[in-house]
N, C-alpha and C positions, 0 to 999 in steps of 0.2 A: 504493500500500500504506500509505503514511503517512496518507492520508486515511481509509482504513478503520481504521487503528490509532486515529485520533482518534475515529471513530464508536464504536469499541469502548470507548474510555475514557468517551465520553459515556454509553453504556449503563451502564457501571459507576457513573458519577456518579448516573444516574437511580435505580439500584438502591440506592445509599447514601441518596439523598433519601428513598426509601420506608422505609429502615430507621431513619432518624433521626426522632424525634418521640416522642409519648406514645402509650399504648394507644388513646387516642381516635382517633389517626391511622389505625388499621387498621380502623375501622368500615366497614360496607358503603357508607355514603353517601360515604365518601372514595374508595372503589374507582373510582367514575366519574372523579374527578379524576385518579387514578393511571393509568387507562386512557388518558386524553387525553395524559398525559405520554409514555407509551410509543407511542401513535399518532404523536405528533410525531417521536419518535426514529426510528420506522420510516420515516416520510416522509423524514427527513433522510438515512437510509441509502440510500433509493432515489435521492435527488438526488445524493448523493455518487457513487453508481455511475454515473449518467448523466454526471456531471462528469468521471469518469475515462475514459468512453468517448469523450468529445469532446476530441481532442488533436491535431488536424491543422489546416491552414489553413482547412478547412471550418468550424472552430469560430467564425470571425469572421463567418459569414453571419447574416443577420437572423433566420432561422428557429431559430438556436441561441440567440438572445436569450431565447426562451421557456424554455429549460432554465435559464438564469441567473435568470430570473424565478421559476422553481420553487424555486431555492435560497433566494431571499429570502423566498418564501412560507413555506418551512419554517422559516427563521430567525424570521419573524414569529410563526408558530405556536408555536415554542419559547418565545418571549418571553411569549406569552399563557399557556402552560402554567406557566411560571415564576411569572407573576403569580398564577395560581390557587394555585400551591403555597405562595406567601407568605401568601395570604389564609387558607388553611386551617391551623388549628392551635388552640392554646389561647387563651383571652381575653388572656393576658399577651402573646401574640405580636403582638396588634394595638395595643399601647400606643404612644403617640405617640413615646416615646424610641426604640422599635424601628423605627418608620416611617422615621426618618431613616437608619438603617442600611440598610433595604431600598431606600430611594430611591437611596442610593449604589450599591447593587448594580445597580439598573436603569440608572443612569447609565452604569456600565461596560458593561452589555449593549448599551445604545444606541450607545456608542462603538464597540463591537465590530462592530455591524451596519454602521455608517458605514464602518469600515475595510474590511469585506468588500465593501461596495458599490463603494468606490473601487478595490479590488483587481480587481474584475470590469470596471470601466470602463477601466482601463489595459490596452489590448490592441491591439498591432500585430503584423504577422507576426514582427517581431523578438522579441516577447514569448514566442513558442513555442520559442525555442532552448533546448537542454538545459541550458546553464549557468545560465539564468535560472530554469528550472523548479526546480532545486535550492534556489535562494534563496527562492523562493515557498513551497516545502514547509517550509523552516525557519521562515518566518513563521507558518505555521499550527501548527507544533509549539509555538512560543512562545504563540500564542493558546490552545492546549490547556492549557499550564501556567497561564495566567491564569485559565482556568475552574476548574482544580483549586484554585488559591489562593482564589478566591471561595467555593468550596464549603467549604473548611476554615475560612474566615473566618466563615461562617455557623454552622459546627458549634461553634466555640469561643465559649462564652458563660457566664460566671459573674456573680454580682451585681457583682463588682468591675469587670467589663468594661463595665457600663452607666454607670460614673461619667463625668461630663462631661469630666474631664481626659484620660481614656483615649479618649473618642470623638473628641476633637480629633486625637489621634495617629493613630487609625485612618482618619480622613478624609484626613489628609495622605498616608498610605500609598496609599489608593485614588486620590487625586489624582495621585500620582506614577506609579502604574500606568497611569492614563489618559494622562498625558503621554508615557509610554513608548510607548503605542500610536500616539499622534500622531507621535512621532519615527520609528517604524517606517514609518508611512505616508509621511512626507516622504522617508524614505530610499529608498522604492520609486519615488517620483515623480521624483527626481533621477536621470537616466540619460542619458548620452551614449554614442556608440560606444566612447569611451575607457574607459567604466565596465566594459566586458566584458573588459578586458585581464587576463591571468592574474595579474599582480602585484597588481592591485587585488582580484581575487577572494579571494586569501588574506587580505587585511586585512578584507574584508567578512565572510568566514567567521568570523574571530576576533571581530568585533563581535557577530555573532549567537550565537556560543558564550558570550560574556559575558552577553548578554541572557538566554540560557537559564539560566545559572548564577544570575543575579539572580532569576529567577522561583523557582528552587529555594530560594534564601535567603529570599525573601519567605514561602514556604510554611513554612520552619523558624521564622521569626519568629512566625508565627501559631500554630504548634503549641506553642511555649514560652510558657505563660501561667499558671504556678502558682508557689508559693514555691520549688519545686524548681528554678526557673529561675535562682536565684542561686547554685547550686552551682558549684564550680570546673570540673566537667566540661562545664558549659554555657558557660563562657567560650570554649571552642573553637568553639561555634556562633556566638557573636558575632564571633569572629575571622574565621570563614568569611564572615559578612555583610560585614565591612569589606574582606576580601580581594576579594570579588566586586565591591563598589562601586569599589574601587581599580582592579580590572581593567577595569571599564567605562570609567572615566575615561581610563585609558591607551589603551584601544582607540579611544575618541572622539578623543583627541589624535592617534593614528596615522592615523585616518581623515581628519583635516584635513590632516595632513602629506603624505599620499600624493596625488599628482595633478600637475597642471601649473599654470603661472601663470593659465591660464584658469579654474582651479578657484576662485581667490580673487576672481573678479569680484563686483561689488557685489550682483548678483541672487542669487548663491549664498551670499553672506555672511549674508543673512537666514535662509536655511535652516540654516546652520551655527550661527548664534547661537541659533536655537531648540533645536538639539540640546544645546548647552552649557547653555542655560537649564534644560532638563529634567534634565540631569545634576546641575546645581547644586541644583535643588529636591530631587533624590533624596538628595544628600549631607546637605542640611539636615534632611530627614525622618529619615535614619538617625541623625543626631546627637540629634535630639529623642527618637527611639525609645530611645536609651540613657539619656537624662536623665529620662524620665518613668517613674515607678514609686514605690516606697517609698523613704524616706531610706536604707534599707540598700542600695538599688541604686546609690547614688552613693558607696559606700565606695571607699577607695583601691585595693583589690584589683581593682575593676572599672575604675577609671580607668586602670589599667595595660593594659587591653585595647586601648586606642587611643592610645598615646603619640605625640604629634606628628602624628597622622593628619590632623586637620583642616587643619593648616598645609600638608601635602602636597597635599591636595585644593584648597585655596585657591590654590596656585600654578598650578593649571590654569585659573584664571579671572581672570587678571590684567587682562583687558579689561572685567570686570564691575564696576560701581561698588558693587554690593551686598556685595562681599567686603571686610569691614571689618578682617579680621585680616591683610591683606597688610602686611608691614613697610614703613615709610616709605622712599621713594626706590628702591623695588624694582619699582614698577609698570611701568617701561619696560625692564626687564631682558629681553634676548633669549636664547632657548635656545642653548646651545653644542653644537657637534658636529653630525654628520649625523643625520637622522631615523632612529629605530630601526625596523627592519622585522621583523615577527613572521612566522615560518614555521610551518606545521603540523608537529607532531612526527611 
């Protein structure tokens, strides 16, 4: 049902695609392009239906690989339609400064395809267990949120948005989103029988809950882009952003704490370091996001939004040499007390 919910959202997105544009967009010569978009969406629905039908050990048979190939064929068609959608528009749409933006969008779409392909490749009889199916459905829910953010990112565009200093910020945002996809992919790749224990499932559910909140925050970031953004009621939005980032850091820390000494083996340390590297990049982008804007943005009333926040985040990365704000002689400090375990409310 979640898959079909995602397909429904995809249809809504396609409808919004058609609504956004200029009167020229609705001319008959563009109808052919729009028909291709809906044709791909229809094919995607058919593949999703087949994907739902395949849910037994029979799914691992070679003849079912054809079904998975259909999924990728539909994703490929969707990318082609998206490319056509970007090409069609007004002459201003094809300007070189916008091409960079569109290339970033396609880079994210390409990463999404790679993640989907890896998700299909990882399949043993163990993968069909119900406790793992819930995790994988959450992954696709986050992917849906990513698509919604990309759509909003394209919709938001004023002359100020095309300034070079803002483009750098937006590129950092998408770079972090792409890193988030890579982290999710690595999270799925790392799995031993111990990973299915109930005490770990609770932690992993919290991690995905934070990721979902992070996607929602990113969407709010993109929606707020006018002088109204500096009003006091929007400070609450910025607080939500930092709250979500902070929750993500806490979840990542708990995720590392939960496990056995085997979890800390060198071959897993590389994966865990990648996770923290992505979180660190995310924090840096969030900080830049607050700093970039007009001089009014850096007023003291906005500085109060995140008092001491970066010091808190930096404490989570004591092993990283790039954290320059860690106080001297505190790099070897060990956490005190037992690890905190989060439970579902």
